[in-house]
C-alpha positions in Angstrom: 80.9 25.7 -18.9 83.8 24.6 -21.0 85.2 21.9 -18.7 82.8 19.7 -16.7 84.1 17.3 -14.1 83.0 13.7 -14.2 81.4 14.0 -10.8 80.6 16.6 -8.2 82.6 17.2 -5.0 80.8 16.5 -1.7 80.1 20.2 -0.9 78.1 21.1 2.2 74.5 20.7 3.3 74.3 24.4 4.4 73.0 26.8 3.2 70.1 25.3 1.3 69.8 26.4 -2.3 72.9 27.4 -4.3 75.8 29.4 -3.1 78.7 30.8 -5.0 82.1 31.2 -3.3 84.3 32.3 -6.1 85.7 28.8 -6.7 82.4 27.2 -7.7 78.8 26.6 -6.7 77.4 24.5 -3.9 74.1 22.8 -4.4 71.9 21.7 -1.4 68.3 20.5 -1.5 66.2 18.9 1.1 64.3 15.6 0.6 63.6 13.1 3.4 62.3 10.3 1.2 64.3 10.5 -2.1 66.8 7.8 -2.8 68.8 9.8 -5.3 68.8 13.3 -6.6 70.3 14.4 -9.9 71.5 17.9 -10.8 70.8 18.8 -14.4 72.7 21.7 -16.1 71.4 23.5 -19.2 72.7 25.7 -22.0 72.2 29.5 -21.6 68.9 29.3 -23.5 67.5 26.6 -21.2 66.6 24.3 -24.1 69.4 21.7 -24.0 70.5 19.7 -21.1 74.3 19.7 -21.2 75.2 17.7 -18.1 73.7 15.6 -15.4 75.3 14.7 -12.0 74.2 12.8 -8.9 74.4 14.9 -5.8 77.0 12.8 -4.1 76.2 13.3 -0.4 73.2 13.3 1.8 73.5 14.8 5.3 70.6 15.2 7.7 68.2 14.6 4.7 69.9 17.4 2.7 71.4 16.3 -0.6 74.4 18.3 -1.6 77.3 18.6 -4.0 79.9 21.2 -5.2 80.5 22.0 -8.8 84.0 23.6 -9.3 84.5 26.6 -11.6 80.7 27.1 -11.9 79.6 30.7 -11.9 76.4 32.8 -11.5 74.2 32.7 -14.5 74.3 28.9 -14.7 70.9 27.3 -15.5 69.9 24.1 -13.6 67.2 21.9 -12.2 66.7 18.7 -10.2 65.4 15.2 -10.8 64.4 13.2 -7.8 64.4 9.4 -7.6 62.4 7.5 -5.0 59.2 5.5 -4.6 56.2 6.3 -6.7 53.6 5.2 -4.2 50.7 7.7 -4.2 48.9 5.6 -1.6 51.7 6.4 0.8 52.1 10.0 -0.3 55.2 9.5 -2.5 55.2 10.8 -6.0 58.8 10.7 -7.2 59.3 10.7 -10.9 62.8 11.5 -12.3 61.3 12.2 -15.7 60.1 15.5 -14.3 62.5 18.4 -14.0 62.1 20.2 -10.7 62.6 23.8 -9.7 65.0 24.4 -6.8 62.7 25.5 -3.9 65.5 27.9 -2.9 66.1 29.2 -6.5 66.8 33.0 -6.5 65.9 33.5 -10.1 64.0 31.6 -12.9 64.7 31.6 -16.6 61.9 30.9 -19.0 58.1 30.5 -18.6 56.1 27.5 -17.7 54.5 25.9 -20.8 51.4 23.9 -20.0 51.5 20.4 -21.2 50.3 17.0 -19.9 54.0 16.0 -19.6 54.2 18.2 -16.4 52.1 15.6 -14.6 53.7 12.7 -12.8 51.0 10.3 -14.0 49.5 9.8 -17.5 46.8 12.3 -18.4 44.4 11.5 -21.2 41.5 13.7 -22.0 41.9 15.5 -18.7 41.3 12.2 -16.9 43.9 11.2 -14.4 44.9 7.6 -14.7 46.8 5.7 -12.1 50.3 5.0 -13.4 53.7 6.5 -14.0 54.3 9.1 -16.8 57.7 8.7 -18.5 57.6 11.9 -20.6 60.4 14.4 -19.9 59.0 17.7 -18.6 62.2 19.7 -19.0 61.2 21.4 -22.3 58.2 22.9 -20.6 59.8 23.9 -17.3 61.4 27.2 -16.2 65.1 26.7 -15.2 66.6 27.7 -11.9 69.4 30.2 -12.2 72.6 30.5 -10.0 72.7 34.1 -8.7 75.1 36.0 -6.4 73.6 39.1 -4.6 75.9 42.1 -4.1 73.6 45.0 -3.6 74.9 47.7 -1.2 72.3 48.3 1.5 74.8 50.0 3.9 73.3 53.5 3.5 69.7 52.4 3.5 67.6 53.7 6.4 64.4 51.8 7.0 61.5 54.2 7.9 60.5 52.0 10.9 57.2 53.8 11.1 55.5 53.1 14.5 52.4 51.0 14.1 50.2 53.8 15.6 51.3 56.1 12.8 51.1 53.6 10.0 48.8 54.1 7.0 48.7 51.1 4.6 48.2 51.4 0.8 47.4 48.1 -0.9 48.5 48.0 -4.5 49.4 45.7 -7.3 53.0 45.9 -8.6 51.8 46.0 -12.2 48.4 47.6 -12.0 49.7 50.6 -10.0 51.6 52.1 -12.9 50.5 50.3 -16.0 48.4 53.2 -17.1 50.5 56.0 -15.5 51.7 58.1 -18.4 54.3 60.0 -16.4 56.2 56.7 -16.1 58.4 55.8 -19.1 56.5 53.4 -21.4 59.0 50.5 -20.8 58.8 50.9 -17.0 55.0 51.0 -16.7 53.6 48.1 -14.8 57.1 47.1 -13.5 59.1 47.2 -10.3 60.9 50.2 -11.8 57.7 52.1 -11.9 56.9 51.6 -8.2 59.4 54.2 -7.1 58.8 56.7 -9.9 58.7 60.3 -8.5 55.1 60.6 -9.7 54.1 57.6 -7.5 56.1 58.8 -4.5 54.6 62.3 -4.8 51.1 60.8 -4.8 51.8 58.7 -1.8 53.3 61.7 0.0 50.3 63.8 -0.9 48.0 61.2 0.6 50.1 60.7 3.7 50.6 57.0 3.1 53.4 55.4 5.2 53.5 51.9 3.8 53.1 50.4 0.3 51.6 46.9 0.7 52.2 45.0 -2.6 50.0 42.1 -3.7 52.0 38.9 -4.4 55.3 39.4 -6.2 56.7 35.9 -5.8 57.0 34.0 -9.0 53.6 32.5 -9.9 52.0 30.5 -12.6 49.4 31.4 -15.2 46.6 28.9 -14.5 46.0 26.5 -17.4 42.3 26.8 -17.3 42.5 30.7 -17.4 44.9 30.7 -20.4 42.5 28.4 -22.3 39.7 31.0 -21.7 42.0 33.9 -22.8 42.4 35.2 -19.2 45.4 35.6 -16.9 46.1 35.1 -13.2 46.4 38.8 -12.3 46.5 38.7 -8.5 49.3 36.2 -8.3 48.1 34.0 -5.4 49.5 30.8 -7.0 53.2 30.7 -6.1 55.8 28.8 -8.1 58.8 29.8 -6.0 59.2 31.7 -2.7 62.6 33.3 -3.3 62.2 34.7 -6.9 60.5 37.9 -7.8 57.9 37.5 -10.6 59.9 37.9 -13.8 57.1 39.6 -15.8 57.3 42.6 -13.4 60.8 43.6 -14.4 61.6 46.2 -17.0 65.3 45.1 -17.0 67.3 41.9 -16.7 68.5 42.6 -13.2 66.8 41.9 -9.9 68.4 45.1 -8.6 65.6 46.9 -10.2 63.4 45.9 -7.3 66.1 46.6 -4.8 66.5 50.1 -6.2 62.7 50.7 -6.0 62.7 49.7 -2.3 65.7 51.8 -1.6 64.0 54.9 -3.2 60.8 54.3 -1.3 62.7 54.0 1.9 64.5 57.3 1.2 61.0 58.8 0.8 60.0 57.5 4.2 57.7 54.8 2.8 57.9 51.2 4.0 57.3 48.2 1.6 55.2 45.3 2.8 54.7 42.1 0.7 51.5 40.0 0.5 52.9 36.4 0.7 51.3 33.1 0.0 52.9 30.3 2.0 49.8 28.3 2.7 49.7 26.5 -0.7 51.5 26.3 -4.0 50.6 26.3 -7.7 51.0 22.5 -7.9 47.3 22.1 -6.8 45.7 18.9 -5.7 47.0 15.4 -6.1 45.8 15.7 -9.7 48.1 18.8 -10.3 51.5 19.0 -12.0 54.9 18.0 -10.6 56.9 21.2 -10.7 58.9 21.4 -7.5 57.9 20.3 -4.0 55.6 17.5 -5.1 58.5 15.9 -7.0 61.1 16.5 -4.3 59.1 15.1 -1.3 55.3 15.3 -1.6 54.8 13.4 1.7 56.8 16.0 3.6 56.0 19.3 2.0 52.2 18.9 1.8 49.6 18.0 4.4 47.9 14.7 3.3 44.7 13.0 4.4 45.9 10.8 7.3 43.6 7.9 6.3 44.4 8.1 2.6 47.7 9.8 1.8 47.0 9.7 -1.9 45.0 12.9 -1.4 46.0 16.4 -0.4 44.4 18.0 2.6 42.7 21.0 1.1 42.2 23.6 3.9 43.0 26.5 1.5 40.5 25.9 -1.2 43.2 25.7 -3.7 43.9 22.0 -3.8 46.9 21.6 -1.4 48.2 22.9 1.9 51.8 23.2 3.0 52.7 21.2 6.0 53.9 23.9 8.4 54.1 21.3 11.1 57.4 20.0 9.6 60.6 21.7 10.7 62.1 21.8 7.1 58.9 23.4 5.7 59.0 26.0 8.5 62.7 26.6 7.7 61.9 27.1 4.0 59.3 29.8 4.8 61.4 31.5 7.4 64.4 31.5 5.1 62.3 33.0 2.3 61.0 35.8 4.6 64.5 36.5 5.9 65.9 36.6 2.3 63.3 39.2 1.3 63.9 41.2 4.4 67.7 41.3 3.9 68.3 41.0 0.2 65.4 43.2 -0.9 64.9 45.4 2.2 61.3 44.5 2.8 59.8 45.9 5.9 56.9 43.5 6.6 54.7 40.8 5.3 50.9 40.1 5.0 50.3 36.4 5.2 47.5 35.2 2.9 45.3 32.7 4.7 47.6 33.1 7.7 45.4 30.8 9.8 46.6 27.9 7.7 50.2 28.6 8.9 49.1 27.9 12.5 47.2 24.7 11.9 48.2 21.6 13.9 46.6 18.2 13.9 44.2 19.4 16.6 43.3 22.7 14.9 44.5 26.3 14.9 47.1 27.0 17.6 48.4 30.6 18.3 51.5 28.9 19.8 52.2 26.9 16.6 55.9 26.5 15.7 55.7 28.8 12.7 54.5 31.7 14.8 57.1 31.0 17.5 59.9 31.0 14.9 58.9 34.4 13.5 58.4 36.0 16.9 61.8 35.0 18.2 63.7 35.7 15.0 66.1 38.7 15.5 65.3 39.9 11.9 61.7 38.9 11.3 60.5 39.6 14.8 61.1 43.3 14.3 59.2 43.6 11.0 55.5 44.4 10.5 53.6 41.1 10.5 50.0 41.1 9.2 47.8 38.0 8.8 44.6 37.1 7.1 42.9 35.3 10.0 40.8 32.7 8.1 40.9 29.8 5.7 38.3 27.3 4.5 39.2 24.5 6.9 37.3 23.5 10.0 37.5 26.2 12.6 38.8 28.5 9.8 37.9 31.8 11.4 40.2 33.0 14.1 40.0 36.8 14.1 41.7 38.2 17.2 43.3 34.9 18.2 46.7 35.4 16.7 49.7 35.8 19.1 51.2 39.2 20.0 53.3 40.8 17.3 50.7 40.2 14.6 48.2 42.6 13.1 45.1 41.0 11.6 42.8 42.0 8.7 39.6 42.8 10.5 36.7 41.9 8.3 34.2 42.5 11.1 35.3 46.2 10.9 34.7 46.1 7.2 31.3 44.5 7.4 30.0 46.6 10.3 31.0 49.9 8.8 29.5 48.9 5.4 26.2 47.8 7.1 26.0 51.0 9.1 26.5 53.3 6.2 24.2 51.2 4.0 21.5 52.0 6.6 21.1 48.5 8.2 19.2 48.5 11.5 20.7 47.8 14.9 24.4 48.5 14.1 25.3 51.1 16.8 26.6 48.6 19.4 28.9 46.7 17.1 30.0 49.9 15.3 31.2 51.4 18.6 33.4 48.3 19.2 34.9 48.6 15.7 35.5 52.4 16.0 37.3 52.0 19.2 39.9 49.4 18.0 37.9 46.2 18.4 39.1 45.7 21.9 36.6 42.9 22.3 38.7 41.0 19.8 42.2 42.2 20.3 42.6 43.5 23.9 44.4 40.4 25.3 48.0 39.5 25.9 49.0 43.2 25.9 48.1 43.7 22.3 47.5 47.2 21.1 44.8 48.8 18.9 47.1 48.6 15.9 46.6 44.9 15.8 43.2 45.6 14.1 43.9 46.4 10.4 40.8 48.3 9.5 39.6 48.4 5.9 36.6 49.2 3.8 37.7 47.4 0.7 40.6 45.2 -0.4 41.8 43.7 -3.7 39.1 41.0 -3.1 35.7 42.6 -3.7 34.3 45.9 -4.8 36.3 49.1 -5.0 35.0 51.9 -2.8 33.3 53.6 -5.8 31.6 50.3 -6.8 30.5 49.7 -3.2 28.2 52.7 -3.6 27.2 52.0 -7.2 26.3 48.3 -7.4 24.2 46.0 -5.4 24.8 43.0 -7.6 28.2 41.6 -8.8 29.0 42.0 -12.5 31.7 39.5 -13.1 30.6 38.5 -16.6 34.1 39.1 -18.0 35.5 36.3 -15.8 33.8 33.7 -18.0 31.9 31.9 -15.2 28.4 33.1 -16.0 28.6 35.7 -13.2 28.6 32.9 -10.7 32.0 33.6 -9.1 32.8 36.1 -6.3 30.8 37.2 -3.3 27.0 37.4 -3.5 26.7 39.4 -0.3 28.6 42.7 -0.8 26.9 44.8 1.9 26.7 47.5 -0.7 24.0 50.0 -1.9 23.6 51.7 -5.2 21.5 54.6 -3.9 19.0 54.4 -6.6 20.6 53.1 -9.8 22.7 50.1 -10.6 26.0 51.3 -12.1 26.9 54.6 -13.7 24.2 57.3 -13.7 23.8 61.0 -14.6 21.2 61.6 -11.9 22.8 64.5 -9.9 21.0 63.5 -6.6 22.4 59.9 -6.8 25.9 61.1 -7.8 25.9 63.5 -4.9 24.8 60.9 -2.4 27.3 58.4 -3.6 30.1 61.0 -3.2 29.0 61.9 0.3 28.8 58.3 1.4 32.3 57.6 0.1 33.6 60.5 2.1 31.7 59.4 5.2 33.2 55.9 4.8 36.7 57.2 4.5 36.3 59.6 7.4 35.0 56.7 9.5 38.1 54.6 8.5 40.7 57.2 9.4 39.0 58.3 12.6 38.9 54.8 14.0 41.4 53.3 16.3 43.5 50.6 14.6 45.7 50.5 11.5 43.9 51.9 8.4 44.3 50.3 5.0 43.4 52.1 1.8 43.2 50.3 -1.5 45.0 52.0 -4.4 42.7 54.1 -6.4 39.9 54.3 -3.9 41.0 57.8 -3.2 40.1 59.0 -6.7 37.1 56.8 -7.5 38.6 53.8 -9.3 36.0 51.4 -10.6 36.0 47.8 -11.8 32.6 48.1 -13.3 31.0 46.1 -10.5 33.4 43.2 -10.8 34.1 41.9 -7.3 36.4 39.1 -8.2 38.9 40.6 -10.7 41.6 38.0 -10.0 41.8 37.1 -13.7 41.5 40.6 -15.2 45.0 41.7 -16.2 43.6 44.6 -18.1 42.0 48.0 -17.7 39.3 46.5 -15.4 42.0 46.1 -12.7 44.7 48.6 -13.6 44.5 52.1 -12.0 43.1 54.7 -14.2 45.1 57.7 -13.2 43.1 60.0 -15.5 40.5 60.0 -12.8 42.8 62.2 -10.8 42.3 64.9 -13.5 38.5 64.9 -13.1 36.8 67.2 -10.7 35.3 64.4 -8.6 38.6 62.4 -8.5 40.7 65.4 -7.5 38.2 66.4 -4.8 38.0 62.9 -3.3 41.8 62.7 -3.3 42.1 66.1 -1.5 39.5 64.9 1.0 41.4 61.6 1.6 44.7 63.4 2.1 43.0 65.9 4.5 41.6 63.3 6.8 44.8 61.3 6.8 46.6 64.5 7.8 44.1 65.0 10.7 44.9 61.5 11.9 48.6 62.3 11.8 48.2 65.7 13.5 45.8 64.6 16.3 47.2 61.8 18.4 43.9 61.2 20.1 42.6 59.8 16.7 45.3 57.0 16.9 45.6 56.3 20.6 48.3 53.7 21.3 46.2 51.9 23.9 42.6 50.7 24.1 40.2 53.1 25.6 37.4 52.2 28.1 36.1 55.5 29.4 38.7 55.9 32.1 39.2 59.4 33.6 42.7 59.8 32.2 42.5 63.5 31.4 41.1 64.1 34.9 38.2 66.1 36.2 35.5 63.6 35.3 36.3 63.4 31.6 36.5 59.9 30.1 39.2 59.0 27.6 36.4 57.7 25.4 32.6 58.4 25.7 29.5 57.7 23.6 26.6 60.0 23.1 23.5 60.2 21.0 22.2 63.1 19.0 20.5 64.5 22.2 23.9 64.9 23.9 23.1 62.1 26.3 25.1 59.0 27.0 23.5 55.9 25.6 21.5 53.6 27.8 21.3 49.8 27.2 18.0 50.4 25.5 19.6 53.1 23.2 22.4 50.7 22.2 19.8 48.1 21.3 17.5 50.4 19.4 17.3 49.0 15.9 16.3 52.4 14.5 19.2 54.3 16.0 21.3 55.8 13.2 23.1 58.5 15.0 26.2 58.1 17.1 28.8 60.4 18.7 32.2 59.1 19.9 34.3 61.5 21.9 37.9 60.8 22.7 39.9 63.1 25.1 43.5 63.6 26.1 45.4 66.0 28.3 47.8 68.3 26.4 51.2 69.3 27.6 49.9 72.8 28.4 47.4 71.4 30.8 44.3 71.8 28.7 42.1 68.9 27.6 41.6 68.2 23.9 38.6 66.2 22.7 37.7 65.0 19.2 34.0 64.2 18.5 33.2 61.9 15.7 29.6 62.4 14.8 27.8 59.9 12.5 24.4 60.1 10.8 23.5 57.1 8.6 19.9 58.1 8.4 18.0 59.5 5.4 17.3 62.8 7.3 19.3 65.6 8.7 19.9 65.3 12.5 20.7 68.0 15.0 23.4 66.9 17.4 23.6 68.5 20.9 27.3 68.5 21.7 28.3 67.6 25.3 30.5 69.9 27.3 32.6 71.2 28.8 34.4 73.3 26.2 36.0 76.8 25.9 36.5 76.7 22.2 35.2 74.3 19.6 35.9 74.1 15.8 34.9 71.9 12.9 37.7 69.9 11.5 35.9 68.2 8.6 32.3 67.5 7.5 31.8 64.9 4.8 28.6 66.6 3.6 30.4 70.0 3.3 34.0 69.2 2.6 34.7 72.8 1.7 34.4 73.9 5.4 37.7 74.1 7.2 38.3 75.2 10.9 34.9 76.8 11.3 34.0 77.8 14.8 31.1 75.7 16.2 28.7 77.2 18.7 25.8 75.2 20.2 24.3 72.3 18.3 25.6 71.0 15.0 23.4 69.7 12.2 24.5 66.7 10.2 23.2 66.2 6.7 21.9 62.7 5.8 24.6 60.0 5.4 27.3 62.3 6.7 30.2 62.2 9.2 31.8 65.1 11.1 34.9 65.6 13.2 34.7 68.5 15.8 37.6 69.5 18.1 37.0 70.9 21.6 39.4 72.5 24.0 39.0 73.4 27.7 41.1 74.0 30.7 40.9 71.9 33.8 40.0 73.6 37.1 43.1 74.5 39.0 45.4 74.2 36.0 
């Protein structure tokens, strides 16, 4: 700016953040405990501070001021004055430049230095005291922006939950190795909507792309010192800015265009978001934003010693979602992504933390109520991870209506069953039928159960049938990190093998697992690359592997095995789409909804007999048949039988009647069979799953 005023005008306390009105820029930032806040302006390179102003007004704990003639592109930051009293939770230090919590764009990367800390650090030992070094040279600068993207002709897919198929992917890893994408766009937001990606998603039948965190995040200091990187991104630096390293261009419209193109292709975009903690870590962490603006408000602190952060997330700090302004920040962030970037839904990392109160988890916590009543957010897809590491930190099934939940009981039960564990039939039946024991309350629907076999956290599907021990040596922690109970089976060899019998068994079990997933009630989630055999070499905690260990190897699609598994996955997703009984919108309990003594869901064993209490409890029972039935518009009854054989031997299944015609839809042991007529019994090969369709007319129809 060529002419700078001597002081700022008063401006307004709303909206929070910066807003450009054509005449200048309004700055507004919340702090309940600061005594003074300074606005610092920087040159276009972000290296030199060119001006500093006090925000002249404070209204309802919002500090604000208006800078005439300022324009988008201006770089800025804050310095907050107030008490430095760690014992009371206050850590104000005006020597530390702070990012605006509502910044829409950041310029420059964080450079790790001890000057980022509010207290003196010597030899990695935190001393009590007050650090006077200026952190500005090491800090990213906030950037004034002005959004003007035209969403007027965008049409959100609004896919019904019952038809939703989620595809979890990493914004960088999805296309980093995809040669069809131009080199400069690989691993970027631009690559997400490349025609090759969209064609693949269409081929599979995916309806929603769920992206791992794309909020700006930090590269952890200890990882950088080991030559590693934070790949997953669960370490947020700001909740309004997209991660700069994921752009191929210098405009944030790149992401908006990608979302627009995905919408045009009928694909929703869901973001994995991290509002439970920040990158500032524990009380020994750096002062980058929230800690410097109002540590005692933004973070939950130990009530009997407010020097320390309450660590219910396992990451050092926990945001205080019991405070109205913190809830406002999160809700404003969600609303911004929904409106400015066209996002269709959110998956909340450690979502349980967001509903914690002083007395524990509360499904009626203020944050949930805010989302559910919001006219924008309440209509989006809301998915939660229903656990954290705090007391009472497992609440699967206990979230309020409107939320879907990652169902790890589904994952674990299905893995145990196909691994061959004893005594799984009873729990498996509950998981296959939508986990009504967990979710059928308060008029929730089966879609509330997000069913998955794998996620970003853990083995890939290929590794789940190839490794029984984790192989995380590349993480630099002596293979001590990650889960040690993977519920996996290598089927005779640890890792890659040329043994044709083992290779065939692994392929069959993968198909059986996938068929189980897409034939279950609930919302299925597939992890990117599982459909063509992506491997991480047995690494089950690849959070720090920003390399070929984590990136999708699209060349696998060109292999015989990869192409075959992709075709099989697409086929069973299509069956789920084409047969509504496979995705029933309500929980099923064996009621005679089709009429004439036929239950909407029934369970059978290989003898064609309904299971007794003793059969359900039989630890050696490895065979199970689930039949679901509906009445068609033409008056006939359609039933789909899911037959499962997790034993090491072939099993003959007697199929229950009635039926007038019966056909095989898919057999995981013989995927080449399509629409084969079935007469009498059906033999399932070891470790295989089958779908059989039956039709018959009701008497008097």
